[in-house]
N, C-alpha and C positions, 0 to 999 in steps of 0.2 A: 442544579445538575442533572444531565440526563445520561442514562446508561444504554447503551447499544451494544449488540453482538452481532457477529460475523461468524456464520456456521457453515460447512462444507456440506452441499446438498446437491445431488444430482450432477456431480462433476462440475458444479461451480461455488463459489463463496456467495453465500446470500446474505444480505444485510436486513436483520430482524429489528426494524424501529417501531413496531407495533401498530402503525398505520401509514398510509400513503401508498406512493407507488412502489412496486417490488423493484429492488435494486440488487444487481449482481456482479459478478466479476468472474471472468473465465480466462484460464492462462494454459500454455502449452507446459509440459512438464521440466523445462528449463528455467521457466519465469523471465525469458527474454523479452516477452511483449506479452500483451492481453486485451481483453475487451471489457469495458464497463458499461453496463446497461442501465438506464436509469428510467422507468416508462418506456417511451417511446424513442428516447435519446440512446445514442450509442457513442463511446469515446474509445479510442486507442490509447492504452497506456504503456509505457516503455520507461526503462531506467534514464536516468540523466547523464550517467557516466559509467565507465567501465567497472568502477567497484561496486555500484549501486547504492549509493548513500541517498539517492533521490529519485523522483520520478516524475512523469508530465501525463496528462490525459488532454487528448486534442481530437478534433475533428478535423475535416478539410478545411474549415474557416478559421482554424489557428488552436492556439493551446489556452484551454479553460482553465488547468491547474497546473503550478510547477511547483514542486517541492523539491529543495534544494539546499544545499549549506550555504550558499552565498546569496542566492536570490530567489524567492520563493513568491509565488504569486496564487491567489484564491480569489474566487469571484467574491463581488460585494465590496461594501464600503468598509472603510478603515485603513489603520495604517500599514506599516511592512509587517509581513508575517515571516515568522521564524520557524523552520524545519531543525529539529534536532533528534536523529535517529539514535537509537542504543541498540544493543544485542537483544534486549528481552521487549522492545517497545520503541515507541518514539512519541515526540510531542509537537504539536504545532499551535504556536502562540500566535495572536494578534490583538493588539491592543489587551484588553483585560479578558478576551476570549479566549478557550484553550480547549484544545481537542487532544487527547491522551490516548494512545492506543497500546494495550498490552497484549504481546503474542502468547499464545499458550506453552506450556513447558514441553508439551509433545506434539510431535506433527499431527494435525487432524482435529485437535480439540478447539473450541470456541476462542474466538478473538474478542476482547473486552475493549471497547470504548467509551469512555468518559467525556462527555461534551459540556463545557461550561460556555454560557452566553450563547448569542445567534450567531449561525452561519449561513451564508447563502449557499445553495448547492450543497448541503449537509452530506447527503447520499454520496455524491460524486467525489467529494474532498476525502470523505471518510475511507471509501473503496480505493483510491489514489494513493492515500497513505498506507493501507493495508498491504496493497500491490507492492509497494516501495520495501516495506520491512519484510515481507516474506520473499520478494525477489532477493534481497540481501542474502537473508538465510538460507535460499536455496544456492546461491553462490558458493556460500562457505561450504555447505555440504558437499558439493560436487567436486570442489578443491581437494576436500578431506579425503574423499573417496579416491581421487587421482593419486593422493599421495600414499595412502595405504594401499593401494594397488602396485603402485611403483614399488613401495618398500617389500611387500610380501613377494613379488616376483623377480625383484632385482633387475639390474640394467641389461637389456636386450643386445647380444653381442657375444 
């Protein structure tokens, strides 16, 4: 098993894999879309659905990674990939290979990723999974803020 860490650094989330090209994720504050950069490559990431259960990473040439409850796709050989997001993390499984992402308990803390097996485009797949989970967390936070704001100020009129 390999352990990876994603940390916030200079306005981006940077994957610390110990070696290889530097990989990063940049987003806006609402997390409706973002960019993943791995070496010289650049992918646009966005949620797959309104509730933000999954995400895609794509270029103008098409979708490279799709994490979705019903139909996931990741680069490389192997069987069907399954994406299972949860409140505090998520798991991507393909054959005997597993990528488990654990979000921090507090915003801004490091994201821990446990990798079992060999994954093609590991950095891209990892940062797409992080985007999917953190985008969903941000959506929940914005909804909670709206509800609290409405309850505090009451109805207008």
